[in-house]
N, CA, C and O of each residue as an XYZ file, in Angstrom:
716
protein
N     235.863    176.178    107.495
C     235.178    175.793    106.281
C     235.297    174.280    106.094
O     236.404    173.742    106.100
N     234.194    173.607    105.931
C     234.182    172.157    105.752
C     234.834    171.801    104.420
O     234.662    172.500    103.421
N     235.591    170.695    104.424
C     236.246    170.243    103.196
C     236.733    168.809    103.368
O     236.843    168.288    104.479
N     237.018    168.196    102.229
C     237.643    166.878    102.273
C     239.131    167.053    102.053
O     239.589    168.102    101.601
N     239.882    166.008    102.380
C     241.308    165.986    102.101
C     241.736    164.547    101.938
O     241.121    163.627    102.477
N     242.810    164.371    101.178
C     243.421    163.064    101.005
C     244.682    163.036    101.840
O     245.520    163.933    101.743
N     244.818    162.007    102.662
C     245.949    161.945    103.578
C     246.431    160.515    103.740
O     245.722    159.554    103.442
N     247.668    160.407    104.226
C     248.222    159.109    104.589
C     248.276    159.057    106.111
O     249.021    159.822    106.724
N     247.505    158.175    106.728
C     247.556    158.058    108.189
C     248.928    157.546    108.633
O     249.557    156.735    107.954
N     249.375    158.041    109.789
C     250.655    157.611    110.357
C     250.382    157.160    111.796
O     250.659    157.896    112.743
N     249.834    155.939    111.957
C     249.495    155.480    113.307
C     250.717    155.383    114.218
O     250.590    155.467    115.439
N     251.884    155.207    113.635
C     253.108    155.103    114.441
C     253.411    156.404    115.193
O     254.187    156.395    116.149
N     252.810    157.514    114.774
C     253.044    158.808    115.430
C     251.903    159.216    116.359
O     251.928    160.303    116.937
N     250.914    158.355    116.502
C     249.746    158.699    117.333
C     250.122    159.065    118.766
O     249.561    160.007    119.327
N     251.056    158.339    119.362
C     251.386    158.622    120.761
C     252.092    159.966    120.914
O     252.214    160.465    122.033
N     252.557    160.558    119.828
C     253.150    161.895    119.876
C     252.074    162.958    119.685
O     252.084    163.986    120.361
N     251.143    162.709    118.760
C     250.129    163.697    118.412
C     248.932    163.657    119.357
O     248.441    164.707    119.770
N     248.459    162.472    119.701
C     247.227    162.322    120.489
C     247.246    163.082    121.816
O     246.271    163.768    122.121
N     248.317    162.990    122.625
C     248.287    163.721    123.898
C     248.153    165.233    123.701
O     247.569    165.914    124.545
N     248.679    165.757    122.611
C     248.574    167.184    122.352
C     247.162    167.558    121.941
O     246.664    168.618    122.320
N     246.509    166.690    121.160
C     245.118    166.950    120.802
C     244.231    166.923    122.042
O     243.322    167.742    122.184
N     244.500    165.985    122.930
C     243.677    165.841    124.134
C     243.772    167.071    125.033
O     242.836    167.372    125.774
N     244.905    167.787    124.972
C     245.087    168.965    125.815
C     244.511    170.232    125.200
O     244.481    171.275    125.853
N     244.056    170.159    123.962
C     243.462    171.329    123.327
C     242.007    171.445    123.754
O     241.403    170.478    124.218
N     241.468    172.609    123.595
C     240.068    172.857    123.905
C     239.180    171.962    123.044
O     239.486    171.756    121.869
N     238.072    171.417    123.600
C     237.169    170.590    122.796
C     236.673    171.317    121.545
O     236.327    170.672    120.555
N     236.635    172.640    121.579
C     236.190    173.392    120.407
C     237.153    173.226    119.234
O     236.762    173.427    118.084
N     238.400    172.865    119.509
C     239.391    172.685    118.456
C     239.422    171.267    117.910
O     240.110    171.010    116.922
N     238.706    170.353    118.517
C     238.790    168.948    118.119
C     237.661    168.577    117.173
O     236.494    168.620    117.562
N     237.988    168.210    115.930
C     236.943    167.672    115.065
C     236.411    166.376    115.675
O     237.164    165.618    116.287
N     235.125    166.128    115.508
C     234.524    164.938    116.108
C     233.689    164.196    115.082
O     233.195    164.779    114.118
N     233.544    162.916    115.307
C     232.736    162.073    114.437
C     231.271    162.187    114.793
O     230.897    162.982    115.655
N     230.431    161.391    114.130
C     228.993    161.474    114.322
C     228.556    161.252    115.764
O     227.552    161.822    116.191
N     229.277    160.445    116.517
C     228.926    160.191    117.916
C     229.729    161.069    118.869
O     229.722    160.839    120.078
N     230.419    162.072    118.334
C     231.206    162.964    119.163
C     232.614    162.480    119.424
O     233.385    163.169    120.092
N     232.978    161.290    118.906
C     234.307    160.766    119.165
C     235.329    161.501    118.306
O     235.024    161.928    117.192
N     236.515    161.642    118.819
C     237.577    162.290    118.077
C     238.069    161.338    116.995
O     238.345    160.171    117.272
N     238.181    161.833    115.763
C     238.621    160.976    114.676
C     239.870    161.512    113.972
O     240.328    160.919    112.995
N     240.417    162.610    114.450
C     241.643    163.129    113.855
C     242.765    162.137    114.136
O     242.911    161.660    115.261
N     243.546    161.831    113.125
C     244.667    160.916    113.283
C     245.929    161.616    112.819
O     245.872    162.559    112.031
N     247.071    161.149    113.310
C     248.344    161.650    112.818
C     248.405    161.307    111.332
O     248.108    160.180    110.936
N     248.792    162.285    110.511
C     248.765    162.048    109.070
C     249.670    163.024    108.320
O     250.060    164.074    108.832
N     249.981    162.637    107.102
C     250.639    163.520    106.143
C     249.591    163.818    105.074
O     249.091    162.908    104.413
N     249.264    165.092    104.910
C     248.273    165.481    103.905
C     248.879    165.363    102.518
O     250.002    165.807    102.283
N     248.134    164.765    101.604
C     248.540    164.699    100.203
C     247.886    165.807     99.391
O     248.551    166.488     98.610
N     246.587    165.986     99.575
C     245.865    166.989     98.807
C     244.698    167.502     99.629
O     243.819    166.737    100.025
N     244.697    168.776     99.878
C     243.616    169.372    100.636
C     243.681    170.889    100.505
O     244.767    171.457    100.394
N     242.546    171.536    100.516
C     241.231    170.896    100.491
C     240.981    170.199     99.159
O     241.500    170.579     98.109
N     240.162    169.163     99.260
C     239.800    168.389     98.078
C     238.317    168.657     97.802
O     237.793    169.684     98.234
N     237.650    167.782     97.111
C     236.278    167.965     96.646
C     235.274    168.081     97.792
O     235.483    167.554     98.885
N     234.171    168.792     97.505
C     233.091    168.806     98.486
C     232.297    167.512     98.363
O     232.496    166.742     97.423
N     231.415    167.279     99.297
C     230.694    165.993     99.331
C     229.934    165.705     98.045
O     229.906    164.563     97.586
N     229.322    166.718     97.465
C     228.532    166.509     96.252
C     229.397    166.060     95.073
O     228.916    165.352     94.189
N     230.671    166.466     95.055
C     231.570    166.108     93.945
C     232.217    164.738     94.125
O     232.845    164.230     93.197
N     232.075    164.136     95.296
C     232.706    162.839     95.562
C     231.803    161.704     95.081
O     231.265    160.932     95.875
N     231.655    161.629     93.780
C     230.782    160.618     93.184
C     231.544    159.323     92.932
O     232.733    159.220     93.232
N     230.844    158.340     92.377
C     231.453    157.034     92.118
C     232.653    157.131     91.180
O     233.617    156.381     91.337
N     232.609    158.039     90.212
C     233.720    158.197     89.280
C     234.992    158.667     89.971
O     236.074    158.138     89.717
N     234.862    159.663     90.846
C     236.023    160.177     91.588
C     236.565    159.092     92.512
O     237.775    158.874     92.570
N     235.685    158.418     93.228
C     236.131    157.371     94.155
C     236.801    156.227     93.403
O     237.804    155.687     93.868
N     236.261    155.855     92.252
C     236.869    154.798     91.441
C     238.252    155.224     90.961
O     239.191    154.428     91.000
N     238.389    156.455     90.515
C     239.699    156.940     90.066
C     240.707    156.931     91.218
O     241.871    156.583     91.023
N     240.263    157.311     92.407
C     241.160    157.297     93.571
C     241.552    155.869     93.945
O     242.709    155.618     94.280
N     240.608    154.931     93.893
C     240.936    153.530     94.186
C     241.980    153.011     93.197
O     242.927    152.330     93.590
N     241.806    153.330     91.928
C     242.766    152.896     90.909
C     244.127    153.548     91.134
O     245.161    152.881     91.089
N     244.115    154.859     91.375
C     245.371    155.594     91.594
C     246.149    155.001     92.770
O     247.321    154.651     92.629
N     245.504    154.889     93.914
C     246.206    154.396     95.103
C     246.475    152.893     95.026
O     247.417    152.407     95.651
N     245.670    152.157     94.277
C     245.930    150.736     94.092
C     247.251    150.479     93.385
O     247.851    149.416     93.551
N     247.704    151.446     92.600
C     248.981    151.332     91.899
C     250.174    151.783     92.738
O     251.318    151.595     92.326
N     249.931    152.363     93.887
C     251.016    152.835     94.754
C     251.562    151.651     95.548
O     250.808    150.905     96.171
N     252.860    151.494     95.516
C     253.511    150.434     96.280
C     253.701    150.944     97.713
O     254.249    152.030     97.904
N     253.260    150.183     98.724
C     253.487    150.612    100.110
C     254.977    150.904    100.329
O     255.844    150.269     99.728
N     255.250    151.873    101.196
C     256.644    152.271    101.408
C     256.895    152.661    102.861
O     256.010    153.143    103.568
N     258.122    152.435    103.268
C     258.545    152.841    104.600
C     259.142    154.235    104.580
O     259.631    154.704    103.552
N     259.095    154.885    105.718
C     259.694    156.196    105.880
C     259.937    156.424    107.363
O     259.482    155.650    108.206
N     260.648    157.479    107.668
C     260.880    157.870    109.062
C     260.534    159.335    109.239
O     260.743    160.151    108.341
N     260.009    159.655    110.393
C     259.853    161.053    110.798
C     261.138    161.390    111.534
O     261.392    160.868    112.620
N     261.952    162.267    110.940
C     263.323    162.442    111.421
C     263.635    163.802    112.008
O     264.619    163.941    112.736
N     262.839    164.795    111.720
C     263.175    166.136    112.190
C     261.956    166.902    112.632
O     260.824    166.553    112.297
N     262.203    167.955    113.394
C     261.158    168.868    113.850
C     261.416    170.206    113.167
O     262.520    170.746    113.239
N     260.399    170.733    112.509
C     260.531    172.001    111.807
C     259.353    172.894    112.142
O     258.415    172.501    112.834
N     259.438    174.118    111.620
C     258.380    175.084    111.878
C     258.165    175.911    110.613
O     259.120    176.392    110.004
N     256.902    176.068    110.229
C     256.564    176.922    109.101
C     256.660    178.385    109.538
O     256.642    178.673    110.735
N     256.762    179.307    108.582
C     256.834    180.726    108.944
C     255.665    181.217    109.802
O     255.816    182.160    110.579
N     254.496    180.574    109.662
C     253.342    180.987    110.480
C     253.420    180.445    111.906
O     252.548    180.729    112.727
N     254.474    179.658    112.205
C     254.672    179.131    113.549
C     254.225    177.696    113.749
O     254.516    177.109    114.791
N     253.527    177.109    112.784
C     253.051    175.733    112.933
C     254.237    174.768    112.981
O     255.152    174.846    112.161
N     254.204    173.859    113.956
C     255.268    172.879    114.139
C     254.895    171.590    113.422
O     253.735    171.180    113.410
N     255.911    170.956    112.821
C     255.651    169.707    112.116
C     256.864    168.791    112.158
O     257.988    169.214    112.427
N     256.591    167.508    111.881
C     257.633    166.497    111.762
C     257.892    166.271    110.276
O     256.968    166.274    109.463
N     259.170    166.074    109.937
C     259.545    165.897    108.538
C     259.725    164.421    108.201
O     260.453    163.708    108.892
N     259.059    163.959    107.132
C     259.248    162.566    106.703
C     260.461    162.432    105.782
O     260.723    163.295    104.944
N     261.190    161.336    105.955
C     262.322    161.018    105.083
C     262.172    159.573    104.629
O     262.034    158.695    105.481
N     262.193    159.289    103.369
C     262.302    160.271    102.313
C     260.979    161.023    102.121
O     259.899    160.479    102.351
N     261.090    162.268    101.701
C     259.905    163.090    101.444
C     259.399    162.906    100.023
O     258.242    163.206     99.729
N     260.264    162.412     99.138
C     259.924    162.313     97.709
C     258.637    161.532     97.423
O     257.847    161.994     96.599
N     258.374    160.373     98.055
C     257.121    159.669     97.733
C     255.872    160.510     98.028
O     254.910    160.475     97.261
N     255.881    161.257     99.121
C     254.734    162.109     99.466
C     254.600    163.230     98.441
O     253.506    163.531     97.962
N     255.730    163.838     98.117
C     255.748    164.936     97.160
C     255.246    164.458     95.800
O     254.436    165.134     95.165
N     255.721    163.298     95.350
C     255.299    162.757     94.055
C     253.811    162.425     94.036
O     253.127    162.689     93.047
N     253.309    161.850     95.122
C     251.881    161.542     95.193
C     251.048    162.821     95.122
O     250.026    162.863     94.438
N     251.485    163.859     95.827
C     250.762    165.131     95.800
C     250.759    165.725     94.400
O     249.719    166.170     93.913
N     251.912    165.733     93.755
C     251.992    166.299     92.404
C     251.125    165.521     91.417
O     250.458    166.121     90.575
N     251.130    164.200     91.514
C     250.325    163.384     90.604
C     248.827    163.580     90.866
O     248.041    163.649     89.921
N     248.431    163.670     92.128
C     247.019    163.933     92.433
C     246.601    165.304     91.908
O     245.506    165.454     91.366
N     247.465    166.300     92.065
C     247.153    167.647     91.566
C     247.057    167.652     90.039
O     246.259    168.395     89.467
N     247.866    166.826     89.385
C     247.792    166.719     87.925
C     246.466    166.076     87.509
O     245.838    166.513     86.544
N     246.047    165.048     88.230
C     244.799    164.350     87.905
C     243.561    165.157     88.278
O     242.515    165.038     87.640
N     243.689    165.975     89.312
C     242.560    166.779     89.786
C     242.987    168.253     89.843
O     243.125    168.813     90.930
N     243.195    168.879     88.682
C     243.718    170.257     88.668
C     242.784    171.283     89.311
O     243.214    172.381     89.664
N     241.532    170.932     89.459
C     240.591    171.859     90.101
C     240.808    171.954     91.618
O     240.208    172.795     92.286
N     241.670    171.082     92.149
C     241.970    171.073     93.589
C     243.483    171.167     93.804
O     244.105    170.176     94.186
N     244.084    172.328     93.570
C     245.532    172.439     93.795
C     245.853    172.293     95.283
O     245.039    172.659     96.131
N     247.032    171.762     95.602
C     247.399    171.605     97.016
C     247.307    172.943     97.765
O     247.814    173.967     97.308
N     246.660    172.902     98.902
C     246.498    174.081     99.763
C     245.951    175.266     98.971
O     246.329    176.414     99.205
N     245.053    174.966     98.031
C     244.396    175.961     97.176
C     245.391    176.821     96.400
O     245.090    177.959     96.039
N     246.592    176.264     96.144
C     247.610    176.980     95.382
C     248.313    178.082     96.157
O     248.961    178.942     95.561
N     248.193    178.065     97.476
C     248.755    179.141     98.303
C     250.282    179.125     98.375
O     250.886    180.129     98.753
N     250.917    178.004     98.021
C     252.372    177.886     98.164
C     252.994    177.454     96.840
O     252.402    176.688     96.080
N     254.203    177.960     96.579
C     254.913    177.586     95.360
C     255.345    176.127     95.389
O     255.368    175.461     94.354
N     255.683    175.636     96.561
C     256.116    174.252     96.708
C     255.398    173.643     97.903
O     255.143    174.321     98.898
N     255.081    172.382     97.798
C     254.418    171.676     98.887
C     255.478    170.962     99.707
O     256.322    170.252     99.160
N     255.434    171.151    101.014
C     256.379    170.535    101.937
C     255.678    169.383    102.646
O     254.811    169.626    103.485
N     256.027    168.137    102.334
C     255.415    167.023    103.058
C     255.717    167.157    104.558
O     256.852    167.418    104.956
N     254.682    166.972    105.370
C     254.856    167.154    106.814
C     253.726    166.491    107.589
O     252.654    166.215    107.052
N     253.997    166.242    108.864
C     253.003    165.753    109.802
C     252.856    166.843    110.867
O     253.736    167.022    111.709
N     251.744    167.561    110.820
C     251.518    168.663    111.760
C     251.371    168.140    113.182
O     250.775    167.088    113.414
N     251.922    168.888    114.124
C     251.792    168.563    115.544
C     251.149    169.765    116.210
O     251.734    170.847    116.223
N     249.953    169.595    116.764
C     249.271    170.735    117.373
C     250.002    171.239    118.609
O     250.597    170.469    119.363
N     249.941    172.536    118.792
C     250.532    173.179    119.961
C     249.401    173.512    120.938
O     248.601    174.410    120.677
N     249.332    172.795    122.055
C     248.300    173.129    123.045
C     248.475    174.562    123.529
O     249.584    175.097    123.533
N     247.373    175.171    123.933
C     247.392    176.564    124.361
C     248.380    176.828    125.488
O     248.914    177.932    125.594
N     248.631    175.825    126.335
C     249.490    176.028    127.499
C     250.940    175.590    127.271
O     251.707    175.486    128.229
N     251.329    175.330    126.012
C     252.680    174.832    125.767
C     253.488    175.828    124.952
O     252.975    176.450    124.021
N     254.745    175.970    125.309
C     255.679    176.838    124.621
C     256.186    176.131    123.351
O     256.498    174.941    123.406
N     256.276    176.840    122.205
C     256.754    176.198    120.975
C     258.146    175.583    121.102
O     258.400    174.523    120.529
N     259.048    176.224    121.839
C     260.395    175.672    122.012
C     260.356    174.377    122.824
O     261.079    173.428    122.520
N     259.514    174.342    123.853
C     259.382    173.125    124.658
C     258.800    171.991    123.815
O     259.215    170.840    123.952
N     257.843    172.312    122.945
C     257.264    171.301    122.068
C     258.339    170.737    121.143
O     258.463    169.518    121.017
N     259.110    171.593    120.500
C     260.147    171.124    119.581
C     261.178    170.270    120.314
O     261.621    169.252    119.782
N     261.566    170.668    121.525
C     262.528    169.889    122.305
C     261.944    168.505    122.651
O     262.629    167.491    122.525
N     260.686    168.475    123.082
C     260.022    167.216    123.426
C     259.955    166.293    122.204
O     260.237    165.099    122.305
N     259.584    166.851    121.063
C     259.452    166.036    119.856
C     260.800    165.489    119.405
O     260.893    164.326    119.014
N     261.832    166.302    119.454
C     263.157    165.875    118.990
C     263.649    164.653    119.759
O     264.328    163.796    119.194
N     263.311    164.569    121.038
C     263.729    163.413    121.855
C     263.022    162.132    121.445
O     263.505    161.042    121.752
N     261.884    162.236    120.754
C     261.079    161.067    120.373
C     261.437    160.525    118.988
O     260.912    159.496    118.563
N     262.323    161.216    118.298
C     262.651    160.853    116.919
C     263.881    159.968    116.846
O     264.701    160.003    117.763
N     264.043    159.187    115.808
C     263.130    159.054    114.680
C     261.956    158.134    115.003
O     262.020    157.293    115.900
N     260.894    158.324    114.246
C     259.734    157.438    114.313
C     259.683    156.696    112.978
O     259.530    157.314    111.924
N     259.808    155.395    113.027
C     259.726    154.576    111.812
C     258.257    154.308    111.499
O     257.470    153.973    112.384
N     257.905    154.463    110.225
C     256.505    154.320    109.834
C     256.412    153.629    108.475
O     257.405    153.455    107.769
N     255.193    153.247    108.139
C     254.955    152.523    106.897
C     253.661    153.045    106.279
O     252.600    152.984    106.900
N     253.753    153.553    105.061
C     252.574    154.047    104.339
C     251.957    152.880    103.586
O     252.571    152.314    102.681
N     250.738    152.527    103.969
C     250.070    151.377    103.353
C     248.705    151.712    102.786
O     248.078    150.883    102.127
N     248.238    152.948    103.046
C     246.929    153.344    102.550
C     246.798    154.858    102.586
O     247.532    155.555    103.286
N     245.842    155.340    101.810
C     245.446    156.746    101.868
C     243.997    156.772    102.352
O     243.264    155.790    102.238
N     243.618    157.905    102.884
C     242.273    158.063    103.414
C     241.670    159.348    102.851
O     242.336    160.381    102.780
N     240.416    159.268    102.458
C     239.646    160.448    102.102
C     238.897    160.844    103.362
O     238.055    160.096    103.860
N     239.208    162.012    103.866
C     238.709    162.455    105.168
C     237.846    163.692    104.973
O     238.187    164.570    104.180
N     236.751    163.764    105.677
C     235.902    164.956    105.666
C     236.112    165.697    106.966
O     235.924    165.138    108.047
N     236.509    166.976    106.860
C     236.691    167.799    108.059
C     235.575    168.816    108.122
O     235.368    169.609    107.203
N     234.858    168.771    109.240
C     233.783    169.716    109.506
C     233.573    169.716    111.016
O     233.458    168.646    111.614
N     233.519    170.893    111.651
C     233.318    170.907    113.100
C     232.090    170.079    113.496
O     230.980    170.328    113.026
N     232.308    169.109    114.352
C     231.227    168.270    114.859
C     230.792    167.147    113.936
O     229.918    166.360    114.299
N     231.387    167.052    112.739
C     230.948    166.011    111.805
C     232.112    165.455    110.986
O     231.893    164.958    109.882
N     233.322    165.525    111.490
C     234.488    165.011    110.763
C     234.473    163.500    110.773
O     234.040    162.867    111.736
N     234.965    162.923    109.655
C     234.935    161.464    109.562
C     235.736    160.979    108.358
O     236.027    161.740    107.435
N     236.083    159.703    108.390
C     236.701    159.039    107.245
C     235.586    158.695    106.272
O     234.588    158.080    106.648
N     235.763    159.096    105.014
C     234.771    158.789    103.988
C     235.106    157.506    103.232
O     234.218    156.730    102.877
N     236.399    157.297    102.991
C     236.826    156.140    102.198
C     238.292    155.865    102.497
O     239.063    156.784    102.773
N     238.666    154.606    102.438
C     240.056    154.184    102.608
C     240.516    153.538    101.306
O     239.786    152.769    100.680
N     241.748    153.871    100.913
C     242.309    153.382     99.655
C     243.596    152.611     99.935
O     244.654    153.224    100.076
N     243.533    151.289    100.018
C     244.743    150.483    100.268
C     245.731    150.623     99.111
O     245.332    150.684     97.948
N     247.006    150.672     99.434
C     248.060    150.708     98.426
C     248.323    149.290     97.927
O     248.120    148.303     98.635
N     248.780    149.232     96.683
C     249.279    147.976     96.148
C     248.237    146.956     95.766
O     248.570    145.780     95.619
N     247.000    147.348     95.599
C     245.978    146.363     95.251
C     246.006    145.992     93.780
O     245.505    144.935     93.397
N     246.595    146.861     92.938
C     246.678    146.532     91.513
C     248.116    146.392     91.038
O     248.352    146.013     89.891
N     249.080    146.689     91.900
C     250.505    146.595     91.517
C     250.882    145.121     91.361
O     250.473    144.267     92.148
N     251.666    144.852     90.330
C     252.081    143.468     90.093
C     253.317    143.124     90.878
O     253.805    141.997     90.798
């Protein structure tokens, strides 16, 4: 199902995530208008978010103001974990800034609860895809050897996910209005 999401890109983790995406079937890879892969390593803040028709100037202006007040912050990806459904992810430390941003966005946009309200608590994480030919234990062992990854959150991105048409819709730099 096509949807938008708000995320913080983590380019410092690209060399961990990108090789795994490349090994997945092309059918699993969202692509941009020219077919290029545009998925980036990221921590989701709010998703699914608004559909394209709801992303008007008012919503975009509110997001620019919201993220303009966010002070850029450093963090580390320090651990490898797994959700009950088996999905593997990296844990950011501190997790509190991500958690606070998600809660504040959900408060401002109550019509878009995190993960459609499916979970009692939101766990900040950076998902790592498991290629079809890789064992989950081998993936976790490989990732643990690469940690910690030091990173810096400096912007949020409004991303549209749709098979064959995924793309960045808008970028929101942090700290543009902070004194």
